[in-house]
N, C-alpha and C positions, 0 to 999 in steps of 0.2 A: 538674556533668555536662554534656558537650557532645553534640550530635547528629551522627549519621553521615549521609552522603548517603542520600536516600530518594526513592522515586517517590511521586507524589501518590495519596492514597487516594480511593476512590469515596465519594460522598455516602451517608450513612446506613449501615444494616446490610446485610450480604449474607444470603442464606438460610442460616442456620447451624444451626437445630434444636437438638438436645440436646448434652450435653457432649462426646460422642464425635465429633461431626461435624467438628470442626476437625482431628482426627487423620485422619479418613477423607479429608478434602480433601487432605492433604499426604502420605499414605502412598505406598507404592511397589508396591501391588498391581498385578498384570498385568491389562490390559484384554483383552477378547475380541479375536480376530484376524480378525474379519470384514473383508473388503475387501482387495483386492490392494495391496501396497506398504506396508501399515500396520506400524508398529513395535509391539512387544508392550507397552512401557512408555511412559507419558506422559513425554516428554523434559523434562530440566531445561534451560530456555532462558530468555533475556530477563532474566536476573538477574546478568549479568557485572559490572556496576558494584558491586552489593552484595557479590558474592563477592570482588572485588578489594579492597573496603574491609576485609573480614574478614582477608584476607591481610596487608594493611598493618598492621592492629591486632595481629595475632598475631606477626608478625615483629619489629615495632618494639619490643616489650617494655614500652612505657609504658601500655598498655591491659590491664586485667585481666578485663573482662567486656563482652560485647556483648548487648544486649537487643533482640530483634526484635519489634516491636509491629505489630499489624494485625488487621483484622476476620477473622472465621471464613471459611475457604475461600480465603484470599488466597494461601496458600503459605508460611506462616511455618515450619512444621515441615519442609517440603521444602527450603527454603533452609538451615535449620539443619543438616539431615542432609547436604546437600552441603558445608557448611562443615566438618563433621566428617570427611567422606570426603577433602576437600581436605587437611586437616591430617594425616590418616592416611597419605596418599600421600607426604607430605613427611617422614615419620618420627616424627611426634608420637604419643604414647600417647593414645588416645581412649576415652571412656566415655559411656554414655547413661543418662539418668535420666528416667523418665516420672512426673511428679507426679500424684497422684489424690486425690480427697476421702477415700478410705479410708486411704491412707498418711499423710495430713495429720494424722490423729488419733494417730499413733504417733511419738514422738521418734526421729529418724534413720531413720524407716521407709523413706523414699525412697532413702537412701544405704546401706542395709544391705548390699547386694551389692557395694559398693565398699570396705567396711572390712575390715581383716584379720580372720580368723576369731577370733583371741584378743583382739580389741579390747575393753577394759573399758568397755562402754557405760554402766555405772553411775557412772563417774568422767569428767566432761566434759574435765578437763585431760589425763588420760591418753589419752582417746579422740582429742582433737585432735592430741596428740603422735604417736599411732599412725597417724592419717590423713595427717599431714604427712610422716611417714617413708615411708608407702606411696606417696605422690605426689612423692617427691623427684625434681626434674628430672633426666633422664638425658641423656647425651651421645650425639649422632649427627652424623656427618660433622664431628667436631671442635667441634660447637656444643652448648650446653646447651639442652635443650628441655623446657618444662613440659608437663604433661598438659592435654588439652582435654576439658571435660565439657559435654555438652549436657543441658539440663533443659527438657523440653517441659512447657508450662503451669506456668511458674515461680510464679504466684500460689498454686498449690495445694501448694507445698512446705511441709513443717512447719518451724516456727521453728528447731528444733535443727539440722536439715539446712541451713537458710539461713545460720545463724551459722557452721557449720563450713565451708561452701563459701565464704562471705565471707572467713573467715580464710585459707583456702588460696589464694584469689585475691589477697588483699592481700600475702601473703608470697611470691608468685611461683611457687607450686607448681602452680597450675592456671590455665587460661584458661576462663572460663565463657561459654557461649552459651545464652541463655535465650529462650523464646518467651512472649509476653504477648498475650492476646486483647484487642482493643479494640472498642467501649467496654466497660469493666468497672468494678466498684466498686473503691475504693481498696484497696491491698494493702500491708501492712506489709513483707512479704517484698520486693516490687518496690521500694518506697521505700528500703529499707535498702541495696539495691545502687545505686539511682539517685543516692543522696546521695554516693557515692564519686566523686572526681575522675577516677579511672581507668576509669570505666564509660562506654560509648558506647551511645547509643540509635539504633536504625534503624527508621524508620516505613515499613512495607511497604504499598504501595498496589496497586491493581488494574492489570492489563495495559492499555497503550494498544494501538491497532490494529497498530502495527508489532510489538509484543511478542506480541500474539495471533497474528500471521502467523508469527513465528518458531516459536512453540510448536506451532501446528496443523500447519504444514508439516513440522516435525520428527517429529510423530506419524504423519502420513499418508505421509511419505516422498516428497513431491512438491509442486509448486506448487499454490496454491489461488486460485481466482477472487477478485478483489478485492471484488466485490459480496457474495460469500458471507462473506468475512472481515469486512466491515462489518456484516453481519447478525449474525454470531457475537459481534462486539465489543459491539454494542448490546444483544443479548439477554443476554449474560453480565455486562455492565457491568465487564468485565475481571477478574471473580472466577475464580480458577483452578479451583475445584471446579465451579462452574456451567458454565464453559467445557468442562471435560472431559466432564461428563455430557451436555451438549448435543451435542457431537461424537459421543460414543458412541451416544446415542439416534438421531442422524441416520443414522449408519452402520447401526444395527440395523434402522431403518425403511426403508432404501433412499433416504432423502431426500438423502444426501450420496454422490455417485457420481464416478467418475473417467472423464472423457471426453477423448480425444485427449491424454492425459497431464496433464490439469488437473482437480483436484478442484473440484466445484461443487455447490451446493445446488439441488435440483430440486423440493423440497417444503417444507412448513412444519417448523420446529423444534419438537420435542416433548419433548426431554430423555429421561430414563430414569425408571423407577419409583422408583429411589433418590432422584433429585433431586425428584421430585414429592412423595415422602414427607417429605423435609426441609422443603420449602416448606409442605406441609400442617401439619406440626407447628409451624411458625412462625406460621401463621394460626389455629391452634386456640385455644380458651379465650377467645374474644372474646364480648362480650355480643351479644344479638340486634340491638340498634341498631347496634353497631359492625360486625357482619357485613353488615347491609343497606347501610351506607355503603361497605364494601369492594366489595360486589357492584355497586353503582351506579357506582363508579369503574372497575371492571373492564370495564364495558360502555360507559361514556360519557366517560371521562377525556379531556382535563382538564376539570374542572367548576369554575366560579367559586364562591367561598366563599358568596356570597349565596344561590346555588341550594341549597347543602348546608345552610346555616343555616335556610333556608325549611323544610327537612325535619326540623329539630330535631336536627341533628348537630353543633352547636357544640362541646360537650364531647367528643364522640367524636373530632373532628378533633384536638384538643389531645392526647388520650390516645394515639391511634394514631401521631401524629407523634413523641411521646416514645418510643414503642416501636419506632420506625424502620420502620413499615409504610406511612406516607404522607409526602408532602412538600408543603409549601406554598411556592409560588414565584410570581414575577411573569411574566405573559404579556402583554407590552405594558404597558398601563396597568391591566390587570385582574389581581387576585390569584386564583390558581387552586390547586386541590388535585389531586395525582396520586398513584398508587401509587409506592412507593419503588423497586420493581424490576419489570422486565417479566415475570418468572416468576410474580409474585403474580397478575397479571391472567390469565395463561394458565391457571394452576391453578384460579382462581376461576371463570372462564368455563365450564370443563368441568363444574363442579358445579351450575350454575344450570339448573333445569328450564326447558323451552321456554315454558311458560305464565308462569312467573315472569319470564323474560327479556322476553317481550312486554309484560308489565305494567310493568316498569321503564322500558322504552323509551317506552311510552305516557305514563307520568308525566312523564318528562323532556321529551318533546315538548310536552306540555300546558303545563308550567311555562315553557318557552322561548317558546312562542307567547303566553302570557299577559303575558310581559315585553316583547313587541313584536318580538323577534328583530331588533334594530336593527343589530347588528354585521354586517360583511360575511360573516364566517365562519358566522354563525348560520343563514343559508339552507341551507348545506350540511349542517349538523348537524341542522336541523329535518327536511329531506327524508330524510336517512339514518335518523334515529330513527323517523319515521313509517313508512317502508318496512319497517324491522325489526320494528315493532309490528303490521304487517299492515294499516295504515291507508291510505286513498287519499291520493295526493299530486297536487295540481293541476299543470298544465303550467307555469304561471308560477313556482311554487315549484321545480319540477324544473329549469327553465332557469336560475333564479338560482343554484341549487346547482351545476349543471354549469359555469356560468361561473366560480364560485369554485374548483371543483376544477381547471378548466383553468388558472386564474390561478396555482395553486401546482404546476402540471404533474403533477397526479394524474390521468393519463389513464385508468387502469383504472376509477376511480370515475366518470368522465364516461361511459364505456361502460355501466356498471351503471345509472347514473341514467336514461339516455335509452333504455335497451333496451326499456322498457315503453311508450314513446310509439307509438301506432298510426301507420301511414304516412299515413292520411288527415288526422291532426292535426299532422303534423310540418311545421314551418316551415323556411324557408331556414336559419335559425340552427341548428335541430336537426340538419339534414342536414350542415351544415358542421362543427359540433362533433363529431358522430359520426364523420365522415370523418377529421378531424384526430386524434381519439382512436384510431381504428383504425390510422391510420398510425403513431402513436407506440407502439403496442403490437404492431406487426408483422403486422397483419391487412390486407395490401396489397389483396387482391381486395375485401374488404368496404369498405375505404376508397374504392376506385375507384367502387364502386356508389353509395355515399353522395355522393361529390363530383360524379359525373356528374349525379345528380339535383339537387344544389345548383346546378350550372351552368345547368340548364334553368330553375330558379326565379329565377335572378339577373337582375334588371331594371336596377338602378342600376349605373353604372360602377364604383363603389366595391366593391359586392358581387361583380361579375364579376371584378374584379381580384383580390380576396381568394381567391375560389374557384379561379381559374386558378393562382395562385401555389402554393396547396396541392395542387391536382390534379397539376400538372406535377412537383412534388417527389415525390409518391407514384408517379407513372408512371416516373420516371427511377430513383430510388433503391430503390423497393420492387419494382415489376414489371419493372424493367430494360428498358424499351421506349423507346429514344431517339427513334425515328421518331414515335411517337404523342406523345411529350413535346413535340417541336417543332411538330407539327401542331396540338395543342391551344393552344399558345402563339400560333401564327400566326392561328388562327381567332378567338381572343379579341381579339387586337390589332386586327383588322379592325372590331370593334364598338366600340372605345374612341376617345376623343379623344387629342390629342397627348400630354397629360400621362400618360395611361394607357399609351399606346404606348411612351413613354420607359421606364416601369417594366418593361414586358414585353421591351424591348430588353435591359435588364439581365438579366432572367430568361433570355432566349435566350443572352446572352453566357455565363452560368454553365454552361449545358449544352454549349455549343460548347467552352468551356474544359476541362470534364471529358472531352470527346470528342477532345481533341488538336488543337484549332484555336485555339491561343493568340493569334496575331496578330489573327484575326477578333474574338476575345473582347475583346482590349485596345482595338480600334477602337470596339466598342460601349460599352465602359466609360469612354470618354474623358471624358464629362461626368457621371460618377458623383456627384461632389461637388455638382452643381447640382440634384439631386433635392430637392424641397422637403420631402417627408415624411421625418422623421428616421429612422424604422425602416427605410424602403426605401433611404434613402441609405446607411445603415450596411451593409445587405445588399449593396448594390452595391460598397461600399468593401472588404468582405471578399473578394468575387470578384476585385477588382482587386489586392488584396494577394497572392492566390494566383498570379495571372497574372504579377505582377512577380517573385515568387519563382521561378517557372518560368523566366523569362527571365534570371535571374542578377542582378537588381537587388535584392539582398537587403536593403540598407540601407533603401530606401523601403518594401519589403514588411514588414519587421519593425516599423517605426515606424507604418505605417498599420494593421496588424493589432493592434498594442498599443493605439493610440488607440481603435479601434472596440470592442475587447474590454473595455477599462476603462469606456468610455461605456455599453455594454450591461450590464456588471456593476453599475455605479452605478444604472442604471434598474431592474435586478432588485431591488436592495436597497430602492429607493424604491417597489417594488411597482407599477411602471408596466407596462402591457400592451405586449408586443413584437409583432413581426409574427407571422402565423400560423405555428405550429409552432416558434416561436423558443424557445430555452431558454438560460439563463445560461451553461451550460457549452459550448454548441455553437460560439460564436465562437472559443473557445480552440483548436479544431482548426486553424484557419487560422494562428493565432499559432504553434503548435507546428511546423507545416510551414515557416513562414518562418524561425523560429529554427534549426531543424535545417539547412536549406539555407545558413544564414549561418555555421554552425560554432559555434553557441552551445548546445551539447548540454545543459549543466547547467541553463540557464535554461528550455529546452524541457521538461526533466523536471519542474522545479518547477511551471511553468504547467500542464502536462498532468496531473500527479498531483492538484493541487488541483481542477482542473476535473472530473477523473474522479470524485473523491470527491463533488463536488457533484451530478454526474449520477446516481451511485448513490443518494445521499440522496433525490433527486427521482424515483427509479424511472423514469429516462428511458433505455431501452435503446439507442435509435439513437445519441445522442451517445456513450454508453459504447462502442459498437462502434468508431466512428471515432476516438475518443480513444485507445483501446487500440491500434488499428492504427497510428496515427501515433506513439505512444510506442514501439511495436515498431520502426518504421522509424528513429526517432531512435537507439535502442540499437543497431540493426544497423549504421548508419553509424558510430557510435562504436566498434563492435567489441565491445560488451558482449553477447555472444551468449546468455548465460543469461537476463538480463532480456528481451532481444528475443524469445527463444523463448516466455517466459511471456506477454508482452503479445500476441504474434501468436496464440498458442493461445487466450487469453481472447477476443480479437476474433473468432476463427474460431468458437468455441463459441457466442458471443452471436449472431453473424451467422447461423449455421445455425438456432439456436433461433427467430430472427425471420424465417427464410427470406429473408434479404437477400442476393440473388445477387451484386450488385456488391461488397458488402463481403466476402462469402465469397471471391470471386476475389482481391481485394487481400490479405486476411489470409492466405489459403492460399498465395499466391505468396511472401509475406514469410516465412512459416514454412518453406517449402521451401528458400529461400535459406539460412536459419539451419541447417537440418538438413544440407544439402549441405556448407556450410562447416565443419561439425563432424564430417564423415565419415559421417553416417548416411544413406547413399545410398538405401537401400530405403525408408526413411520419407520421404525427400525426394520420391521418385517418387510415393508415395501422396498427399503434400500437393500435388504438381503436378497430379495428376488432380482433386483438389478444386478447384484454382484454374483449371480450364478455363473459359474465358470463355463465357457463355451465348450463344445465337443472337442476333445483332444487337447484341452488346456493343460499345460504342465508347469505354468509359472507358480512356483511354490509359495512365494510370499503372498500372492493373492489368496491362495487356498488357506494358508494359515490365518490371514486376516479375516477371512470369512468365518472360520471356526471361532476366532476370538469374538466376532460379532454375535455368532450363535450363542456362545456361552453367556455373554452379557444380556442378550435378549431373554434367555432362559432365566437368568438371575432376576431380571426386572419383573418377572412373573412369580417370583418367590421360590423357584426351584433351585436353590443354591447348590445342593448336592449334585443334581444333574449337571449344572453349569460347571462344577469342579471336574466332573468326569469328562466333559467335552474338552476342557482345557488340558487335562492330563493326557488325553488321546492326541490332541494337537501337539503338545510338547514332545510326545514320543515321536511323532512324524518329523518334527523339526530336528530332533536328535538324530534320527536316521539320515536326514539330509545333510547333517553337519552344520546346521544353522543355529549355533549356540546363542546368538543374540536374540533370536526369536524364541528359542526355548526358555531363556531366562525371562523374557517378557511375559510369556504365557504362564509360567509357574508363579511369577510374582503376582499376577492377577488372580491366580487360584488362591494364593495366600490372602489377598485382599478379601476374597469371598469365603474365608474361613478354613482353608486347608493348609495353614502355615506349618503345622506339625508334620504333615505328609510331604511337603515340598522343600522344607528348609535344608535337608541334607543334600539334595541334588543341586539346589541353588548355591550352596557352599562349594560344591565340586566345580560348578561352572565358573564361579568367581576365582577359584584357585587356578583353573586351567588357562584363563585369559588375563588381560590387564585392564579391562574396562572398569572405570570407577562406578559406572551405573550398575553393572552386574554385581559388583561388590556391595553396593548400597542395597540392592534387592535382596541379597543373601542376608545382610545384617537386619533388614526389615523383617523378613520371615522368621529369623531366629529370635528376634526380640518379641515378636508377636507370640511365637510358640512358648517362650519363657514367661510371658506376661510381666516383663521387667520394665517398669516405667522409666527408669534411668536410661536404659539402653534404647528404649523407644524414643525418648526425647533427643538423645544423641543422633539417632537416625533422622529425626525430623530436622535437626539443625544442619546435618550434612546434606539432606535433601534440598534445603533452602539454598545452600552453597551451589549445588549442581543445577538448580532450577527444576528439580522434580517436585513441583509444589504440591500436587495432589497426593502423592505418596507421603510427603512430609506432613501434610495436613492430617491425613489418616493416622500416621504414626503418632503425631502429637495428640490427636483425639483419643487414641488408645492409651497413650501415656497418662493423660488426665484421668481417665477412668481407672486405670491401674493404680495410680497414686491415691485416688480416693479409697479404693479397696484396701490399700496398704496403710491407710490412716495418715497420709501426708497431704493435708489440704493446701499447703503453700506450693508444693510441687505440682499438685493438680491444677491450681490456678495459673501457675507459670506455663504449663503445657497447654492449657485452654487458650491463653493469650497467644501463644505461638501458633496454635491450630487456626485461630481466627485470622491471624496475619497471613498465613499461607493460603487460606481459603480466599481471602481478599485478593491475593495475587493471581489466583486461578480465574477470577472474574465472576460474572453473574451466572454463567452456566457451570453447575456443579453436579457431581455424582449424586444420584438419588437412589441407586440400586440398594438392595438389602445389605445390612451389616456395615453400611457407611454412615456414620453418625457425625453430627456437628457438635463440638464441645460447647457447653454453656459458659459464657464469660460474664462474670459479675461486673456490671458497669460502674465506673466511678461517678460519684456525684459531681456537680459543677464545682463545689468548693474543693473536693478532693483532687479533681483534675488540675485546678488552679494552683493549689499548694504543691502538687507533684511536679508540675512544670517549673515552678520557681525553684524547687529543690534540685531538679535536674539541671537547671541553668547555673547551679553552683551557689545559690543563696543559702546562708545558714538559717536555722530556725528563728533566731532573733530578728534577722533581717526580714524574713517572710512575715513574722508577727507584726513588725513595725509597718511594713507596706500595706498589709491587709487589715490592720487595726484589730489584731487578735492577740490572745495570750500565747505565750510560747508553748504552754501545755496543750492548748487547743490545736496548734499547728502540728505538734508531735503526734497527737491523736489521729489527726487527718492523715498524716504520713503513714502511720502504722496500719490504718485501714487500707490505704492505697497499696502498701507493700503486700498485704495479705491477698487483696484482690488480683494483684498483678503477679504474684508469685516471686517477688524479689526480696532480698534480705539486706541490701545496702544502697546507699545513694549512688554508688558507682553503677550497680546493676540497674537502678532506676533510670539514670541518665542514659545508659545504653538503650534500654527499652523504649524510653520516650522518644529518642531520636528515630528509632525504627518505626514507631507508631505515627510520627509526624509525616 
């Protein structure tokens, strides 16, 4: 027996409960309809590879049985049902069998409803003959088709039914699809099928995060916040049953809501009573000692083995691990024990009385203190457990714990730990840690109060420098006050020596850069690499990379951002402290910006998504906001408006939740651009109101984005000349600020809206002044449009495809098709139309609908033309194609010529290349 492709299964057992739970996990019952946009049934999604494997086995004829293995709740029965539906839609006869322990005691009990009424069940030979006759393959569409039989819970099938089904499968009368729960005791029935060479095994594992996203989005009917998807993936461990119940419970409790078109979690996951019941049944029947161990882990996991063995739980650990309730794993050099599934801890914690909970925390804290609490993380655990037990915690212990929490970017815990420290006892470090934690959790005013106090207490130059860096960051990004930001920076610089002033010059450069004074910023950053302190040098280099990207020097910008990002990521892995408020994912923002402006969209996506996942895992909302916003900008420039909409919406929701005004302005403007480009003018106007710059706002990128949105909103109402004027004015402002990358973007959009002649000269200058491939492409696009040259336009479209600027390429190819028609070259027009369609398909369902953006008409191939073209593309000569399709060679050549004309190709080589792309 050979194995079919499968997804990886999760570790251990899922929450399965009794015998019926697996069917409950995979059934098709309708869910409640609470929540706008929800679908009534849990969608079948994320199993396309498995369904394709079934199709191959069924049609190929060499496979007689497919056994789907997997833990309870993973979706075995649902997949098997979809396989059956798939076969039914293709004309196969289908039957269902549900094996049960009751039917297993009766020979042929499970198959009784499939046998002819007059089948002589007392005579096995005659019964087999009657069954084979009843399942004689029928003909459909000129093909012989065997029946398809689904057996749910195959190990429970009685032996007589198994022998009969095996006979029917071997003789080609039926194709068997069976489900097998794992882990399970050995089964003679399963082994009898697995020993057959014609049987295939498919091991079904849990959903990964992308699969969870597909399923949850399909159920809710709209995009879902990435952080919420990460939470659902971790909580469900990819188990279909657990995932469904968590989503249903979150909807019922109001913890999962739709805001601005984006579904997001605003509260804790609780699941449903059904899920809780399944988990409770899984946990029942344990000894008193085992239950105490489970409770201890629910409150304090992960716990080292020696701590549990100290409590006399050695045998309990082995038993519970065998039962799939706990796992033993390595945590660095320490062996620890954890609960096998997050839901176990959630259910257990609800049932622990308060007094018992305090006692358990007190015991664990005492044991850890007795062992010396030598590890770095022990201070955090000791402080947390003593607080939970209601015991006093000294300032020294609190500070050690807060440092550790900050080290792992757990800022909410820093706030919690230091909240009880009286103001009279708070040291400079306490105020600084508090301020930093408040900043990272979006409490800007509280952060300013703490950091202002810290500044008064700072006496050493090093302390003043640290506080100033933190406070100016909070003033600018949190409170949106540019004037006070620069004032605080200047006042601190007057108190410092030259080395300190150099650092604050870099700090000043950063805020000048964000405010649209790029040349001034570059001047202050000229000696960034000379800064001696590595963390401050890297901070300066990141600002310089952004400034270089703005000025069109994308090659230098990309390389500098890459080097710093990788250096900081390595430092994060080595657990070295970074600068205040630093986070491993934050530097990726600068790298995404540089890659996007260089026309390296796919690389920007990869870097951004990885960094965003890291920020979600670290519960760092500020990096999440800006990573999402810059990923939105990347997708907008590429013309992938669906992902751009989702990223900008997510950034906007996060920014509003954190009351981050500057980020709200940037994300809101980006969302307005997307909405206007897709023809949703009313919603674009609402987003524009959201993006209104606050009083004193000087962040130039947000202002330019807002004007870009205004232009597309105007164009969506048909006023293209007015839109061109808005873009020309904004481009002038970008030029004054030294932001060539934005100027190039704005002028290119003006060309898209009909001003190619007016802007092509300036775009050529920008391309010549810098080294950005994207800027060069924009210049070529405008020049080709202005010249109405279909050959140059097609070359631009092909180059756009290489860079991932798919919407620009689609528009260039569309214009090339029209220009070729006007020039009397129908073959070139057809080739450009095919290219335009391919690029539009890469853009996704959301496409530009503003004026002057057209979709090229592609003449479709007939079924016979498509078949002949594919065979020719595969290398078959006309004579071979004619023989295979029973046609004359002349007919084959006629089909090929018509296909050539429709596709705009002139040779078999070109045809083969195009057909590969279309596949």
